[in-house]
N, C-alpha and C positions, 0 to 999 in steps of 0.2 A: 579566283580568290587569291591564289598565291602571288600573283603579279601585284595585287593591291597590298598585300602584307610586305612584299619586297620593297615597294615604294615607301611605305610607312617606315620601314627599318632604315632605308637610305636617308630619307628626309629628317627623321626625328630621333634616331637611335644610333647614328654612326655606322650604319650597315654598309655592305659593299656597294660600289658604284655600278649602275646598270651598264651593260655592254651590248651594243653601243649606247652611249649616254642619251642620244636622241630618241631611243626607243622609249624612254620614260616620259617623253613629252606627248602625251595622249591627245591633248587638244590643240596641238600645233601652234601654240602661242610664243614659242621660243624660250619658255621658262618652265622649269620643273618644280611644281609646288603642290599644295593640297588640292588645287583645282584639277590636276591630272588624276588624282585619286578619285575625286568625285565623278569625273568624266568616265573613268573605268567602271565605277559602281553603277552609273546610269546605263552604260552600254551593256554590262553583264546582267543586271537585274531589272532594268526598267525599259529595255528596248531602245536605248539611246543610240546616237550615231556611232559608227565604228571609229576606233582610234586612227590617227594619222598613220599612213604607211611609213616604214623606216627607209630612208634614202641610203642607198649603198654606194 
């Protein structure tokens, strides 16, 4: 849940940038937006697919 709140803060409230930034792209579409938040909610609470692995 804290990851979801962190992304909401980053996207809509001027919160800190995720480190690494790619870690916030949960659905691997190359864009960080509300769909990543919904993807995480689906994963955590509805048994959806895992978020993309972070490339190092």
